[in-house]
N, C-alpha and C positions, 0 to 999 in steps of 0.2 A: 316760361317756367323751366327750372332745371333742378337737378339733384347732383350731389357729389358722393352719395353713400351707396350707389349701385341700384337704388330703387327706381321704379318707373315714375317719372315726374307727373304723369297724368292721373295717377291713382295714389301717390304717396302723400302722407301728411307732412313729410319733411321737404316737399318741393318748395322752391323759393322763386319769387318773381324776379326776373332779371332787371336790375336798375343801373348796372354799371359793373366795373371790374370787381373781381372777388378773389380771395386767396385760396390756394389749393396746396395740398401736401405734395411731397416730391413725386409721387406717382398717383394720379387721380383720374378716374373715369367720370367725365361729366356727361350726364344724360339730359337732353333738352328737347323742347318742341315750341312751336309758336301757334298763336291763335289769331285769325284775322277778325276784322270788325263784324263780320257776319256770324262769328262764332265757330267757324270751321277749324278743326284741330289738325295740325300737321302730325304725321307719324313721328314717334320718338326716334331721335338720332342719338348717337353716342360718339364721344371723342376722348381718347386717352391723352392726358397731358403729363409729360415727364419733365421735371425740373431737376437738373443735375446740380447738386450743391457742393461737390468736391472740386477743389482746384487741381489742375494738373501738377505734376512734379517734374523737376529737371535736376540732373546731377552731372557734375563735371567728372569725366572718367580719366582724362589726362590733360595736363600733367598732374602729378600727385599733389595733394594739398601741402602747402608750405614750400613747394619748389621755388628756387630762385635761379635767375639767369643773368648773364652779363648784359649790360646795356646794348641796345640795338640788335639783340639776338631775335630772330624770327621764332615765334612759338606757336604751335598749333594747339588750339584748345578744342577738345572733343567732349561732347556731352550727349546724354540720352534723355529723352523726354517721354512721359507717359501720361495717359489720362485713363484711369481705371473706372471712372464713373461712380455712381452711388446707387444703392438699392438694386432693384431688378431692372432698371432702365439701362440702356446702352450708353456708354460714355459719349460725350459730345466731340471729343477729339482735341488735339493740341492745335491751336490757331497760330501761335508763334512762340519763338524762344528768343529772349533778349538777355544780353550780358552787359553788366555795368562795372566799371572800375571805381572803387571807393564809393560805390552807391550813387554816383552822380554822372560820371562820364560814360556815355554809351559806347560800348565796344562793337555792337552790332545786333541786329534783329533778323531772324530768318523766318520767312513766311512761305517759302517755296514748298508747295504741297508734296513734291517728290521727296524732299528732305524730311518733311514731317511724317510722311507715310512710313519712312524707314526709321523714324524716331531717332535720327542721328543729326547732330549739328556740328559743323567744323568751321572754325574761324582761325585765320592767321593774323597775328598782331605782333607789334614790336613792344618790347619792354616787359614789365612784370606780368606774369600770366595768371595770377590768382586774384580774381575779383573778390573784394571784401563783401559784396552784396550782390544778390541776383534778384531781378524783378521779373514778373511774368506778365 
């Protein structure tokens, strides 16, 4: 038996028998207990579940939007990434930052934790530096 409204599942009229997965809101405390075949009740336990629903953000900080460069010029692309989370729960963090040229050609993905901890991503590429599309 369990509840998601904060009530005691052993005494609440809102308790539900567990039959499989169930939906929760972004921050929910599930209270639950089990009963064995002899009728012995386990003490009530509690688990907070946080579902972060907000996507992280990334922004290219240099070069400036619309910049153009001569062919075969090395260009450093700098960006910052952030994950602010949702509601009262802590953000889950940025797992990776990926850049695409024209929405299809991968310029690179950074998953190094030290880089992500600093929320900074740097790539050096040849050619045009402004991706038309970014994917996360």
